[in-house]
VOKE-702905 format. One record per residue: x, y, z of N, C-alpha, C in turn. Coordinates in steps of 0.05 Angstrom, whole numbers, plus 5000, padded with zeros to 4 digits. Example, Ala and Ser with C-alpha at 12.3 -4.5 7.8 and 13.67 -1.06 7.14 Angstrom:
526448865156524649105156526449345156
525749555142527349795143525850015157
***
This chain:
182772296334183872546341185072436370
187072656380187472626411185472776424
185872736444184972986470186173116482
186073366475188373536509187373686523
186773696554186073846566187374026595
187274256571189774466588188374576624
189274616637188774606660190774846675
189074976694190375156702189975426700
190375626699190275956692191475986665
189276056649191276146621193476336625
195076386610197576536610197376746576
197076986590197677196566199877126538
198977086512201177066494201376766501
200776516507202476326509201276166483
203475996479202375886444203075516454
201475536477201375236489197875146473
196975286466193475146453195475086430
196375296409196675236384198975026373
201174936399202674786395201074466395
199774516418198174256417195974056397
195174346384193474296356195874246344
197174366344199274196313200673906319
200473846350200673576349199873296347
196673466339194673266327192273206349
192673476371189373376394187173616388
185173506396182873676399183573816432
183774076435184374206456181574286465
181674206501179574316513180874506533
178674636544179774766578178174736600
179774636617177974546646178474746667
176474876681176175096689177375026725
177574776724177874726751179174436753
180074266773180574026781178773806766
175873946784173673826773172273716746
172973946734172074096705174373766691
176873866701178673646686178473336685
177173226708176472986716173472926702
172173166693169873126683170273066649
172473206648171873166617174272906604
176272906623177772596624174872406616
172972376637171172166635169172206611
169272426603167372436577168872446549
170772376555173372316524171972136519
171772046494171571776484173871536481
173671446498175471166508177071066484
177171096466179571066441180371226446
180871546440182571676443184871656466
186671836450189571936468188171986493
188472096508188372376527191572426548
190972696551193572826551192973086569
193873076605192873306612195473486616
195373716598197273976604197274196625
198674266632198374596652198774786630
196775006638195575196619198975306612
200175316642202675506650205075416631
205475176621207075036604208875266594
210875166593213575326572215875176563
216375086538217474876544217274966504
219774696495219574606461217374536456
216274506431214374366412215474126423
218374076408219273706406218973606433
219473796454218773686494216073556490
214273766476211573516487209773356473
212373356441211673156420213172896430
215272896443216572606461215372586478
213172726502212072636520208672606516
207872626492205972616491204572446474
205772426447205572316417206672026426
209571876432210571726436208771506434
207971246412204871036419206570806430
209370846442210270576444208670486473
208170726489208370756520205670876522
204770626536201170666552201670896573
203770966587203271246607205571376598
205371666600208071866590208272106606
209672216610209572516624212472606613
211772906621214573106627213073306635
215573476653214573756669212173846662
209573866669206574016659206073816650
206573616632203273546629204273126624
201973036618202972766630199972606609
199772416593198472316576197771966576
196071876574195871586574193771576548
194371266533193471196511190871026519
189270946504187370706517188070546544
189870386534189570206550190870346586
192370626575192670646598190770836616
188370866603185971126613185871096636
183870786636183270746671185470866693
188070736685190070776709189471146714
190771276696190471576686187771706708
186171606705183071686714183171726743
183671396751183871266777186071476798
187371606783190271696803188671996799
187172136773186572376775184172366796
181672286797179572256816181472276850
183672076845184672126872185372346894
186872456866187772726873185672906881
183772996857181873126863180473076891
180572806905178972766925181072816938
183472816941184172936964185073206969
184673366942185273676933182273776951
179373656951177473806951176673886926
177673886894177173956876176674256878
178874336886179374666889181274746859
181874986859182975056830185774916834
186074966806188774816810191474936804
190875306813193075426804194675496826
193975326842196275336866199175176853
198074936837200874826834199574606810
201574416799201074376770199474096774
197873986768195073826762197773506761
198373626733199073406715201273286733
202873416747205073356759204073226779
202073346798201173186817199672826809
198472906786196972576775200672416772
202172526764204372356759204872326778
205572296800206772296825204672076842
202672146835200071916841200771716828
200371686798201271496791204271246794
205671396794208071296814207871136838
206171216856205571076883204670826874
202970906847201270596852203370456832
205470556831207070306821205870316782
204970456768204970506744207070546721
207970416708209870556694209970656668
210570946678210471216665212871246654
212171196629215471276608216171636617
219271716618219772056622220772056604
221372056573223772116561225872296568
227872246562230472426561229972716546
231172906566229973106542232173366527
234473196553237173316542237473716553
237573896527237274106525234674306514
232673976521230374116505228774266536
226974576544226274516560222874486562
222574416585219274326596219474406623
217874666628216774706657214574896660
213874906690211375046691212575266711
213275496704214475686714212075766743
213375866765211475866782211176166787
212476366779211576606765213176766745
212977066746212877166718216577186718
217377156737220777126722221876886713
220476716731221376466720219676356696
218876426695217376476657219176546643
219076856648222476966633225176826630
225076676650227476546648227476256632
225276146640224975946619224076046582
223676266583223076266556224476366544
228076506552230076496544231176296537
230975986562232275856560231275706537
228475686526227275596503228675736481
229276046480229976176460233776046451
234175986465237975986464237375636452
235675436445236575266441233875206410
236475086390233675046381232474726368
230874786380228474526377228774316352
229374376328229274306301232474086294
234374346307236574196309237373946330
236374026352236173786371234073436360
231373576347230273416334231673176316
232773316295235273206278236873096283
238473216305240073026310239772766333
236872786338236072546356235072356343
234072396320233072326295235172036286
237472066293240671836287240371776312
241471456315242671376327244971386342
244871346368246871546386249171306394
248371026372250570826370250470696351
252570816328252270676295254970646291
255070486267257370386256258970656246
261170686240262570826222262070956199
261370766184260870846160258770956163
256170826175253171006171253471256186
255071246211255271586226257071826201
258771706189260771946172260471936145
258971776136258171826106255271746098
253071676117249971636122248671896129
248971866155247271936176247572286166
250072396162249372696170248272816141
247072716124245172696108242372696100
243672336109239372146108238472336134
239172466156236972526173235272796148
236672876140235973136124233572926102
234072776090232472656081229272576093
230472396121228272366134225672556141
227372786146225773026158224273156120
224473176099223573126077221273016066
221572646078219372556079216972646105
218972706118215672776146213972996132
215473186131213673406112212373366092
212873136079210873026053209772876060
208472776084206872546108208272346093
211272296087211771876082211671856113
210671596114211171426134213771256137
215571196155217570986158216370756142
214570606146213870296132213670416100
213270616086213570716052216370746049
218070906072221170846067223170526066
221070456084222870186088221869966064
218970036053218169916030219769946004
220870226000222270315985225870225979
226070296006228370046012229469696002
226669655998226969336004226369315972
224269505955224769575928227269565912
228369715927230969915913233169595919
233169415937234569315939234169005923
232168995912230968755898231768805872
231469085865231769165828234469175834
237069215853240269215850240268885850
239168745868240168435860238968355837
236968415820236068375789238468445772
239068705778241368905766244768685766
244768605793246868355795246468115780
243567985776243467835753243767855728
244368005723245068035696247567975679
249867935699251867795700253668075680
253068245683254468455660255568625671
257968745669259368935680256869165695
256669335666253369515671252369405693
251069255692248969085719250869055743
253368965744254868965776254269275782
255869445766255969795779253369935783
251369825775248369985785247969775796
248869545808247869435829249169525853
251769495851253469725874250869965887
250770135869250270345874247770315878
246070185871243070125878243570045907
244769935917244569685939246169965962
247970115953248770405979245870495974
244070575951241770755961239570615973
239170355970237870235974238770276021
240970256026242270216056241370476062
241970766046241071076043237971006055
236570886052233070846057232270716072
234570586078234270376100234770496131
237270606137237470856161235771056154
235071136127232171376129230071316147
230271106138226270926160226671136182
228570966198229370906233230471186230
230371326221230971696227227971776224
226871606204223871866197222071756217
222471486234220571366261221771536287
224371616283224971746313225072056310
224472176282224072486275220872436285
218572416273216772446274214772276296
215872036310215271876330213871746315
214071506292211271346282213071076277
211870966310213170726309210770596305
210470356297208270246296209269866297
206269806294206769436301208069376267
206169396249207469406222211169456217
211269596223213969746222215369616227
215169506257217869306275218569116258
215168926254216668696228217368786207
217568986185217969106167221169116165
221869306190224369356196226069126210
225368976219226568746228226868586209
225268476191225868246171227068376155
226468606132227268726112230368686102
231768886130234468886125236368536111
234668296125235568066118235167946098
232968036087231167916062233168056034
233668346036235868506020237568426015
239268306043241968246037242967896017
240467746039241467506017239567485994
237767715991236267645959239067705937
240267995940242368135942244567835933
245067695948247067415948246667345918
243567215915242767055903243067175864
241367425867243167585850245867575836
248367575861250167555851251067245841
249967125853250266735841248766735819
245766915812245566865787247067025774
247667255764249667385753251967205741
253467115766256066985762255366765740
253466645752251866345727251966425700
250466685687250766785669253866805661
255466865667258266845664259766635662
258466455669260566135671260865955693
260466255714261966155741259566035773
260165875776257865745791258665865820
257466075830258366065861256266085881
254565845874251965865893252865775920
254765615921256265445949256865735968
258565865942259266155975256866365970
255166355956252966595968251666375990
250766155993250065996009250866046031
253966036036255665986049256366246063
255666486050256466656058253366786084
250066636062248166666084248666516108
249666336112249866136137251766326154
253966426145255566476165254966756166
253266986162251867146174250167096190
248266896182246066826207247166716230
249166626230250766496258251566716263
252366946261253967166272251367276286
248367316263246567436290246467216306
245367036309244266796325246766856354
249066886340251066916363250267036384
250467326371249167616380246767636393
245567406387242267536399242767336427
243867026421243466826439245466936473
247567116456249567226481247367386496
245767506481244667866497242467756509
240967556498238867466513238867326535
242167156536243267036559243667256588
243867486575245967596597245167896599
241967956590242368256586240368266615
239868126630238368126661238767996677
241667846675242767676693245067806710
244667736742245767866763248567906766
249968026777252668046778253867996755
253568176722253968016703256768336696
257568236708261068406710263668126707
265568156691267068076682270368116674
272768096674274968246673275068366640
273868216633274468276599271768426596
269068526610267768786610269369036608
270568966630271069256647274269276626
276369086608276969196596276069286576
274069256559272769346541271569626546
270769666575270069846585271870076580
274170016594276470216600277070316562
277270126547277770186518275870416502
273870326516272070516503271670756508
274070896535274471156532277171226523
278071106498280471156484278471186453
276771496444275471496417276171346400
278971266388279371126368279070766375
279970746385279070486389276470376391
274770586402271670366400269870446353
272070656347270770616319272570356308
274370336315276170076301275269876308
273669776335272769646345269569606337
268369736331266069756312265469716285
268669766269268369766237269669406239
271669316254272868976238269868766258
268768986266266468596263263868676240
265468896225264368936195260568876206
259469066207256769166218256069196188
253169296188251769346161252169496146
253169796152253969926142256969876124
258269766142261169746122260469546112
259269306115258868996102256969136076
255969276067254369356049255469486031
257569736040258769836024261469736013
262269506031264969336017262469165992
261168995998260168835979258969055950
257969315956257469485936259869535915
262569605928264669745921264769495902
265569195912266768975905264768945880
262468895884261868695859261268975825
261669195838262569435820264769315805
266669285818269669405816271069045810
269468835816271068575816269668325802
268868175814267267995809266167825833
263067655825261467545845263767375859
265567195846267467025868269367225879
269767345876271867565893269867735918
267867825903266667895932265867685946
264367505943264167345963266067225973
268767165959271467135973271467286005
272167565998273167786007270367716033
267067686024265367736044266167556070
266567346059267067046078269067026096
271967126080273667266103273067316122
271067646117271267896133269867686154
267267606145265767546167266667326183
267667136176269566916187271467106210
271967276198274067416217272067506244
270167706235268367866254266967606268
266367436262264867236279266567056296
269167006284271166996313272167076332
271967396324272767586343270467736368
268267716361266167766371265667386379
265667246376265266986396267267046415
269767016403271866896431271667206452
271167326444270167606466267967436482
265567326462263567366493263967096503
265466976497266566586507267666616533
270166886525271866966547270167166568
268567336566266067386579264767226600
263766976577262666806598264766656627
265766596612266966426638268766626654
268866846647269866946674267767156690
265567266687263967306697262667036714
261667136735260067006755257267096757
255567116739252867186728251166956739
249366976760246666876756245066966741
244066716714242166796696238866706703
236266836694234066736698233466626688
230866546700229066266682228566446648
227366696656226566786626228666766607
231966856615233366726590233966486590
233566296605233566046600231965976579
228666086585227266036565227566146534
228666406528229366586507230866296496
232666236509234865986498233865806483
231065786503230665426495229165546473
227565756467226065736448227765916415
230565946427231766016394233165666389
233665546403234565286400232565086383
229765226373227965086364228064826356
227964676383226964366382224664216374
225064106364222263946352221263716370
218463636354218663376360219663186379
221763136362224262856367224262946388
226663176391228163226415225263276438
222363346438221063296460221062996461
221162826445220562586449223062426464
225062566460227162496473227862556500
227662716500227962856532226262726541
223662646539222362486556222862256570
225362206555225661886575229362016588
229962246577233262276596232562436621
233762406639234262506664234362796651
233062996669234063286676235663426693
237563466679239863496692241863746682
242763906687245064116678248063986684
248763966664251964016665253964176636
255564176652257564406630257664256602
258063966595258363946557256063926545
253564056562251664136543252564216508
253564506508254764696483257064426477
258564296494260364066471258963866464
257263846468255263576461254263706433
252863966437251564096404254264196386
255764186397258264236376258564006359
259863866379260963566361258663416360
256163336359254563236344253563406316
253563646307253863826287256463776271
259463796290261663716268261963506264
260863206282260962996265258462916247
256862976239254963046216256463186203
257363386196259363536180261363366169
262163296183264063086172263962836162
261462736166260962596150259562536125
257962806123256262866109258562946084
260963106095263263176076265062856064
265062706077266562446074264662276056
262062236064260562016047258262166026
259162436025256162496014253062346022
251562456003248762296003248562046009
248861966038248061636043247661536075
247161356069246261246094247261326127
250461336115252261346144251561686141
251261786126250162126138247962126160
245661946146242961886159244461766183
245361576196245761446223247361766240
249661856223251162136240248562366254
246362356231244162516237242662416263
242062186260240962066282241962006315
245062106306245562146331245962496340
246462566321245862836322243762966339
241862796336239162886340238962796373
240562526378239962516410242262696418
244462686406246662986418244963236437
242963306412241563566408239363606428
238163296434236463236453237963306485
239363186490241963236514242563436519
242763606496243963916506242264026515
239264016509237664256521235364146535
236763876543234563766567235963906595
235964056602235364276628236364546618
234164706637234365036642237465106627
236565266605239265346595241465596615
241765496630242565786649246165726650
248365526633250165476636251665736633
254565726633256666016625256765996598
255565786586256165736552254665626543
251565556544249165456535248065586518
249165906513248566146497249066046470
251265856472252765766441250665536434
249065406441247665236434245965366404
244365556413242365516383245465676361
247165776366248465796338249365546327
251265306352251665146336249364956317
247064896330244964886329243464936297
244465206293243965356265246465226250
248665226254251665166242250464906233
249864636238249164476245247064266219
244464496224242564466201242664556177
243364926172244165016147247764826130
249764816156251564656143251064396138
249064276136248863996131246664006095
245464236098243564256077245764316057
247964506066250164646039250864416030
252664266052253963906043253163906021
250163726033249663566020248763655988
247363895987247063915956250064015939
251564135953253464115939254563815935
254663715949255963375940253463275914
250463295920248163195901249663255870
251163485861253563555844251763525821
248963665826246763725795245763975802
245764105772243664455773242364395777
242064635803238964655813238464615847
240764395847241164315873241564575901
243564685893245164925911243165155914
241565255889240065445893237365315903
235865165897233965015920235664935951
237064915960237764925984238665235991
239165445977239665655979236065765998
234265635982231465745984230265636016
231365296008230465226043232265406063
235065426063236065586082234565846082
233965966061232966206066230366246080
228066026078225665956097225665916120
227965786126228065626153229265936171
231266026158232266216168231066456180
228966536160226966726170225166636188
225166386203223266326223225466266240
227566326244229866386258229066676266
229466776256229467196256226967126266
224767126252222067156263222267096293
222466856303223366756333225267036357
227267056336228567306352227167496354
226267606335223867936340221467876353
220767686357217967586373218067646403
222667526411223467536442222867786449
225167926426225968246433223368416435
221568326426218568436430216668426452
217968206470217168126487213668006475
213967836459211567726458211767466462
212867326466213967076462214866926444
215566676442216766486420213766456399
214666316374212566336355210866066369
208066036361206465826378207965536374
208265346395208665056391206964956367
205664946355204764806337205964856309
206765156310208665226281211865026289
212565056314215164936311215064616302
212264446310212664286303211864176274
210464396269208564326235212464416213
214064496219216764506208217964436221
218064156232219463966249221063996262
221364206264224064396289226664276274
228664386280231964416274232964196269
231863926295232963716283231463536265
229063546268226963366245227563516224
227963636212229063826190231263776170
233163696198236463606192235763326187
234863156192235062896192232962756171
230862956151228962946137231162986114
232963296118233863236088236763096088
237362866112238762686105238462416093
235962356103234062156092233562286058
232962436051232062496028234862496016
236762586020239662536002239762335992
239462076021240661876018238161725994
235761796000233661615983233161655962
233361905959233261995931234961945905
235261975879236862155861238062325867
240362415851240962665858238362995841
237162865828235063085810233063105835
232362775836229862785861230663075878
232562965895233663075913232463385914
233963525885233263765881231163835886
228863695871225763675866224563745902
226463565911224963495954226363825960
228763785955229364075969226864325962
226664425934224864545928222464505942
220964355938218164365961218564365985
220264305992220464296034221264566036
222764726015222765036025220365196019
219665125996216565225984214265136014
214364956027212464826045212965086070
215865116084217165126097216965486106
217065636075216765856072212665936080
211665856059208665826071207365896095
208765726108207565596134209065806149
211465886156211866006176211966406171
211466506145210966686124208166856143
205966616133203366636137203766656163
204466506189203766536211205166756221
207566936213208967106221207067456210
206567326180205467566170201667596194
200667376200197867376215198867486239
200767456262202667546283203267906289
204067856265205168196267203768386258
201368336242199768556233196368486259
196868326272194968276294195968536314
192968646326193268896337194768746370
195068506372197168396396199168426398
200768516373204668496363204768706385
208368656389209269036405209769086383
209069396392210269616368212769736384
215069606367217869616383219769686360
220569866355221569956327224969876334
225569736318228569536317230769796321
232569846345234269976345237069786348
237069516339239869386351240069296317
243069356304242869146287245669026291
246168866311247268736315251068686299
249368646270252368576256251168526226
***
């Protein structure tokens, strides 16, 4: 239970007390400012506390936004301020100072909560003030102002605003026009029945896994059912976020589930399609693995570019200015969002193709579409990076270094290399990965590939042997992902034995989970995974070299077993550490608002 303390003179006919109770607050009445300070001090320290002016007039949803959002230690709207347990000391100190300055006089003269918010701002405290838009939140000074405020409340449909705000302000065309118009009502239905976003997220995952199982049957009926269920899973995927925003149910566990389940659902569906094709005598595991690699590469491009530039100074360029001008032309916004094949368009395309064509055609179209989208977005970001004069921060450089996932071999190498920045670092990473891929294609599993992998390790060390603040240094993590995943794909395909490609799919999926986990920790301002974890799984260069050695030293059948064992080992280590982190009390409660691709 949370505690709300009403301050000021009670107003006949006011609904504020009932509104606060409907939001889960135990309501206490303070006779004056000194009494309010006493009640705050007596409230259990583990409770959220709120100070609310008894004269408050406004929408219930304005109070909900200001007083119940779990993501912020301190928050306020006009006439009300709240503090979670970790913000109680700050609030208490500001309240005590205000009372001392005012001599403990009655608070009917002005709004005590608003004075406390001013004091918090003067202390440098970070007080969240939600955007209210057309919602009303006010403390009228006289009866006329109160009547005007009540009229303003009556003119705005609180529930309509709440439903609208449950939907992302920026989303894809398919999601905006084919899902959100009704999924928001599903979210409200779930909220009224006490369902949580985590339960809806889990239902979405289960639905997608059933869809993958249907695809794995290899029958036309199974493919049709898989397509329908994949769309149903996406509807639930939209609903969980809308439910979180509708009811402000953000949580640590929800952040982890929402951030990772989309990837798990999509990649499990790829595996189901590959299994279904195999039942029909068509081996498309290489295409499935290629689709997963390409999609992961796209995401890493997004993550790396955003981390490199979100806090850069002088962060402008002619390319960005042109993009801004195009945004003023409505239809171009939707075209540009659609051609990058975001999750809604991509899943709709996969679902339809699954139902009416074959898995091979589905993967061909998916690969072509994702390749075009990756080329378009990467080229645009390269142009922006080359034309802007941005100064990147130490935080950005650190994030890129964490995303690079360099292990003990690179650490050992860089100890002997001079620490200097140079513009060739991204080219070194690209050249090393390309040379390794070409060698693997030409020679297959062989010691020549091991030698190429050794050179790749050296070039990888040279690429990260400086703070990653160069204009194109954000390309280094995507190049590393392409090199590692591509090497596994090529060598498994060259092994030409049953089970090698599915084992490779499992290994890449486990490593990709580790990389996504790194991304979402950084985005939650919780830092990268611990160094021991990166060392334990070898770092990207260590795993790449190990796979080439296993391919050269073992028979094809033994190589398949080795890939399977490696996949299980990596999955166990990274999953156990990830679960430990995300369910711990210290993990960030951040709902993922950004689905870049």
